[in-house]
N, C-alpha and C positions, 0 to 999 in steps of 0.2 A: 615449910622447907622446900626450897626450889629443886627442880629435877636434876640439875647438875650435881648439887650437894648430895642428894639422895644416891645417885649413881656412884659418886666418889666413895661414900661410906660403904655401900654394899660391895662394890668392886675391891676396895681397899681391905675390907674384912676378909673376903675370900682369899685375897693374896697373902694376908697375914696368916691365915689358917694354913695355907699350903707350905709356906716357908717354915712355920712352926712346926708342922709335921716332919718336914725334912730335917729339921735340926734335931727333933726327938728321935727320929729313926735313922739318924746318920749311919752310913755303911762304914764299918771298921775293918773290913776284910774284903779280899776279892770275891768270896763266895757271897757275902752280902751285897757287894756292889753289883754283881752279875746276876745272881739268882735269889736274892733275898734269904740266902742261907737255906733255901729250899724248905722253908717253914711257914708258908702262907696258907691259910684256911681256904678250901675250895670255894665257899661262898664269897669270901673277900676277894679272892683271885678272879672269880666270875665277874664281880662288880668292877674290879680294876681293869680286866680284860675289856669289859664292855665300854669302859671310859677310854681305854687306849685305842680301841677299834673305831668307836664313833667319834670321828674327828670334827674338825670345822666343816668338812664336806658334808657329813651327816647332819650336824646341827644347824649350821648357818646356810649351807648351799643347797642341799638335796631338795628341800621343799620349794626352794626358789626355781630351780630348773624344772621341776615338775609343774609348778604353778604356770610357767610361761610356755611350756610345751605340751603338758598333759600326758596321756597314755604312753606316748613313745619314750618319754624319759622314765617311765616305771621300770626300765631296765636297770637303773641305779638300785632301786629296792630289791628287785629279784636277783641281780647279780651279787650284790654285797651280802645279802641274807643267805642265799644259796651257797655262796662261797664259804661263808662261816660254817655251815653244816658240813660242807666237804672237808673243811680243815679239822673240825671236831671229830668227825668219824674216821678219816682216813690217815691223818697225819699226827695229830697231837699225842695221843697215847703211845704211839710207837717212838716218836721222838724223845718223849719223856723217859721211856724205858731204856733207850740208848744212853741217856744220862750226861749229855754235854751242856755247856753253857750257851752256845751260840749255834746258828745255822751253819756258818763256814766250818765251825768246829766239828759238827756232825758229818758234813761233806768231806772235809779233809780226812777224818779218820775212817769213814765208811769206804772211801775210794782210795785209802792208803796212799795219798798223794799231797804234797805241799803245793804242786801246781793247782790242783783242784781247789784246795783251800784258798789260794790267792785269787783265782778267778771268782770263787764265790764271794770273796771280800769285795772285789771290784763290782760285782753285780749288786751286792748289798748296798754299797755306797752310792751307786747310780740310783737305785730305787728309793732309798731312804732320803737322800738329798732332794730328789724330785718331790717326793711325798711331802716333806716338811715345808717346801716352798708354799704349798696350799695352806698349811697350817698357819704359817706366818702371815700370809696374805689375809686369811680369815680373821686373825687377831688384829691386824691392822685396820680392816673394815669396822670391827667392833669398837676399837679405840677411837677411831675418827669421829664417830658419831657421839658416843656416850661420854667420852672424857674431853670432847671438843678439841682434839688435836689432830694434826695431819695424820694420814695413814703411815707415812714413813716414821713419824715420831712414835706412833703406836706400836709399830714393829720393834723399835729399840726398847720401849718399855716392856713389851712382851718378852724379848730376849733376855732382859735383865732379871725378870721374875723367874724364867725357866733356868737361867744360870744359877740363881740362888738355891733352887731346891733340887735340880737334877744333878748338878756337879757335886752338891754336898751329900745328898741321900743315895744316889746310886739307884739300883733296882729296889732296895729295901725302902728308901724314902719315897721313891716314885710310886710304888705299890699302894702305900697307905695314903699318899696325896691323891692318887687316882681314885681311890674309894670315896674320898671326900668330894673330888670333882665330878664323879658320877652322880652323887646325891644332888649337888648343886645343878648340874645340866639337866637331869631328868625332871626336877621340880620345876626349873625355868621353862623347859619346853612344854610341859603339859598344862600348867596352870593357865597360861594365856590361851591354850588350844581349848580348855574347858569352858573359859569365859566366852570365846568367840563362838563355839558350838551352841552354848546356851542362847547367845544373842540371835544367831541366825536361824536355828532350828528347834530350840527349846530342849535339845538333848544334852544331857551332862556329859556323856561319852562322845568325844570327837569321831571315834570309829563308827559309832551308830548314826551321828549327826550328818556324816558325809553322805549317807543314803536315805536321808529323811527329807521331808518337805521343808522349804523355808518360807519366808513371809509372802512369796508370791503364790503359794499353794501348789507349786510344782515341786518335784524332787530337786534337790540342790543341784545335782549334776546336770539334770536336764535343763534347768533354768541357766546355768553357767554356759552350757553348749549353745543355747539360743542367743544369749547375749554376744557370745564371741562370734557366732556366725553372722549376726546383724552387723557386727563392727568390722567384718572382713577377715577376722582371725581364724585360724584353724580350730576345729571343734576340739573340745577337751578330752572326750572319751574314745575318739577313733584313732585308728592307726594310719599315719600319713607318710612315714619314712620307708627307707630301703629295708626290707624284711631280713635279707642276708646279714646286713650290717647290724641290725637290731639283735639278731641271734648271736652273732660273733661277739658284739659288745657285751651282751650278758655272760657269755661263756668267759670272756676275758676278765670281767670283774670277778666271776666266781673262782676261776683257777688262780687269778692274781691274788685274791684274798688268801687262798690257801698257801701261797708262797710268800706272804709278807713276813719278813724276818722279825720285826718289832711285835707282831702278834704272836708268832710262834714261841719266842723267848718267854713270854708269860707262862707257858705251860711248863717250863723248866723250874718254876718257883715253888711248886706244890711237893709235899713229902713223898707221895706214891704215885704210881701209874693210874691207879683207880681214882685218885684225887684229880688227875688231869681230865679224865673223863667227866668227873662230877663237875668241875670248874667249867668245862666247855658247856655243859647243859645249863648251869646257872647263867653263864654269860648270855646265852641264847634267850633266856627269860628276861634278863635286864635289857638286852638290845631290843627285844620285841615291844617293851614298853614305849620306846620312842619310835620304832619303825612302823608300827601300826597306826600311829598318830600322824606321821608326816604327810601322807596323801591328803588328809583332811586339812591340815594346816595349809598346804599348797592351794587346794581348791577354794577354801574359805577366803583366804587372803586375795586370791585373784578376783573373786566376786566382790569383796570389800573394796578393792581399788576401782572396779568399774562403778560400783554404786556411789563411791565418793566423787568420782568425776561427773557421773550422770545421776544426781540425786532425785531427779523427776522421771528417770527412766530414759532409755535411748530415744523413745518417741516423744519425749517432752521437748518443750520449746527451747529450752537453754541447758547447757552443760555448766560445769562449775567455773566461776570467774576466778581470775587470778587474784583479785582482791580479797575473795572470800575463801582462798585455799586454806585447809586446816594447817595447824601448826607443824604436824609431822612432816608435811611436804617442805616447808621452809627449813625445818632441821636438817633434813637430808640433803636438800639443795646446797646448804652450806658446806657439806662434805665433798661436793662434786660427783657424788655417786648417783644423784638424781638430778635431771635437768629438764626444763621446758623451754619452748621457744614459741612466741605468739606470732605464728607465720601469717595470719591474715589480719592482725591488728584489731581483732574484735574484743580483746580483753577476756576471752573465754578459752577454757582448755578443751582441745579436741584430742580424743584418743581413739584411734581406729587404725585399720590397715589400708593405707591409700591404694595399694596395689590391687587389693581384692574388694574394695568397696568404694568404687567411683560414683555410684549412684547416690549414696548418703552424703559424699562429699559435695556433689553437684547441687543437691537439694538444699544443703545448709550453707554453702559457700565456704567450705572448709578448704584449707590450702595444704593439708598434710598433717600427719601425726605429730602433735606438739610436745608429746613426752619423748623428748629426743635422747634421753639417757635413763635407764633404770638398771642399775647394777643388781643382778639377781641375788647376789649374796647379801643384800640388805633386807630382803623380804621378811625373813623370820625375826630378824632384830627390829624391823619397823612394825611388825604385826600388832603388838600391843598398842602402839601409838595410832595405827590405822583404825583399830576398833574402839579407841577411846578408853582404854583400861586404866586403872590406877597407876600413880607414879611408882609405887613399890614394885608392881609387875614389871614395868619398863626397866627398872634397876636390876631386877632379878634376871631378865632376859639377857641383859649385858654381862652379868656375872656368869651366866650359863654358856654363852657363846664363847667367852674367854676360856672358860673351864674346858670346853670341848676342844678348843684349838690347842691349848697348853698341855692337856693330858696326852694327846697324841704326839705332839712335838717332843715331850719328854721321853716317851717310849722310843721314838725314832732316833733321837739323839743318844739314847743309851745303847741302841743296836749299833750305831755308827762307832761310838767310843769303844764298845766291846770288840768290835771287828778289828779296830786298829790296834788297841792295847793287847788283847788276848790273842787274836788270830794272826796278826802280822808280827807285832814286837815280841810277844811271849812265845809263840809257836814257831816262827820263821826267822826273825832277825836276831833276837836275843834270848834263847831258851833259858839262860841262866839268870835272868832278871829277878830281883827279889820281889816279894809280894808288895812291899811299900813302893818300889819303883814302878811295878805294874799299876798300882792304884794311882800313882801320879801321872802316869802315861794316860790312863783312862780319863782322868779328870782334864787333862791338858787337851786331849783329843776331843773331848766333849765340847770344851770351850771354843776350839777352833771351828767345830761343826756348827755351833750356834752362830758364830760370826758369819760363816759362809751362808748358812740358810737365811739369815737376815738380809744379807746383801742381795741374794737372788730373790728373796721374797718382795724386795722393793719394786720389781718389775715383773709379776707373774705373767705367764703366757695366757691366762684365761680365768674363769671363775674357779673358786676353790675346788668344787667337785670335778671340774674338767682337768685341773693339774693332777689331782689325786688319781683320776682315771688313768692318765698316762703312766703314773707310777705302777698302777695295777697291771697295766699292759706289760710293762718291763719285768715285773715279778713273775707273770704268767709265762713270759718267753724264756726266762733264765732259770730261776730257782725251782719253780714248782715241778717241772719235768724231772729235774735232777733228784729232788727229794722223793718224788714218787718211785723212780727207778732205784734209788738207794734202799728203799724200804721193800719194794714188791718185786725186784729183780735180783736175784741172788748172783747171777753170773755177770751183771753189768760191771765193767771195769773202769779203771781211772781214765784211760784213754778216750773211751766213749763218752764218759761224763763230761770231761773237759771240752771235748770237741762240740758235743751238744750244747753245753752252756755258752760257748763262745759264739757258735753260729746263731742260736737263739737271741742272744743279747745284741749282737752286732746287726742282725737283720732288723730287729725291732727298732734299735737306736737309729739306724739309717732312714727307715721309713718315717719315724717320728721327726727327725731333723729335716727331712725333705720337705715336709709341710709345715712344721711348727717353728724350725729354726735351731741353729746350733746354740747349746746352752740357753735355749728360750730367748735369744736375742732377736727382737723384731727386725725383719728385713734380711735375715741370713737364711731363710727358708728358700730352697731351690725352686719350689713350686708353690702357687697359691693354696692355702688350705681350704678348699672348697670341694664339694661332692663330685663336681665335674672332672677333677683332677685326681681323685683317689683311685687307686687300683681296684677294679671291679666294685667301686662304690664303697670301699671299706675305709673307715675313718681311721686315723692313726691309734686312737685309744682301743680300737677293736682288733687291730692287727696282732696283738699279743697271742691270739689264738693260733694264727697262721705260724708265727715265729715259734710257738711251743710245739706245734706238729713237726716243724723242721728240726727242732731240738731233738725230739724223740727219734726221728728218722735218721739223722746224722749219728746219734749215739749208737743206734743198733747196727747201722752200716759199719761203723768203726769197731764195734764189738766183733762183728763177723769176721773182721780181717785181722783181729788180734786175739790174744789169750784171755779167756774169761777170768773173773776175779779169783784169787787164790782160795784154797779150800777153807782156810781159817776165816776169811771174810764171809764166805757163804755160810759157814756155821754161825758167825755173828749175826748175819741177817736173819737167819732161821730162828735164832734165839729171841730176836726183837718181835717177830711176828707171832710166835706162838703165845697162847694165853697163859702159860705156866709162869708163876712169879709176877703175876700182874700187881700184886701189892708191893712189889719191891721195884728197885731200879738199879741200873749200873751206877757206880760211883765215878766221879771224874778224878 
């Protein structure tokens, strides 16, 4: 059986499974559509949360950006993992005890203000639409290679699949679909990593293989550092970037994670507050299975790429010839995501950093790095092919990449549709709407959100992880401070919350659009997106921390100038924070 047919069978079977689950678990009420009728077991919710949270950025993109940058991009690992711990400990149990369906629902009721609710909806839409662009871009990358279609065609296929199971199933269908998607993505991620670790180090566990000796007799990381240094690239294990930006970026990912509405709403699906804590713990276990493997995948893949291009070693007489390039290179060249150019006409591939390795170029007559394009989002997907693994493993990684992208996309789209149908239409525009009408509004708004996300995903502003990082910055700047003050500040009033959210969101958006562009349209940015132009060397994705601080400051200044929250609201906050009644929750 050829590889394309095998890919088609495995991916098609996974899609059929997702759609079948959605039909079986189709939501029949608003409670099922928004919160799965609050009947999800903590273990299953932990697995669904892990799938919801580990998006295309985690599965497809994270190992790629670590592979090509090294230690400096470990910020993605530290920020996302630390942020989930922050969410699990500080926010999830209290939000579940409050007993609402959505984040704007909590903000609107806690700050006794429709204005606060509307601003929260706006922030949620900006965050979620930005985030979902990265998922659609990741799905397009996976489709373009494994189903041999263009990335734009792949986007439309992914949109159709998400439409089928998300619009039909709502939170109930999405939850059980995400359980299946987690199983697919974790198996797809770890099996190739185990094979490659065995090949390179003889270690069954990639986490151990990363720190073991490879065929050269050196520790794998030391060998990789030496190769990269010889080729003029930055070493893999050393710190090279702006320390301030690195710290701020890690913090932005942490507090951004804690403010992500599509992750928070997962904790509204369990029966009790204690179940919210338990499901958070299980989610951390399931997340760790992938996150502890990702650094090994990145390092081993980078080493495999160098070994492929220089089969006789860097000091050997020849590098890989174009005529002898392995099939995986040709396959990915066909997608346009990998490209070479024979700059000196010698028929051999040269891969080095010409800016930092002029000596090696002069000695060998090289005219520049001939790997002119390597989209970092392809690394995990190409990894089994680079390592020469069996065809079924390649098909599995395709299904896993799509599962990661689609699981998070579904969660984001549900957050968007819930905000529109429940927090705008039901709570503000038409409080008398029937349950049937609200369900219809939720499904229509989700369909529109899918269309918008697909159109924006056709031209993403960066790699999947980079786009997602921007969404985290927006969440850090707007929702996280407001939720924290809503839980831990009894006196914080509606005026302070609204002012803080608006300032945080606007400052972050202006900073992002100054360097990235309005609505991510290339050429619309006011300044070039380079470190030389950033304020104090802080990149747009890191600026969320600064905007969050401004959010807090403005909120408390306004609070000092106005009356504190009413006594009944302060009593409500106190009831959320005390441990009494941890097994129960408020009803909506």
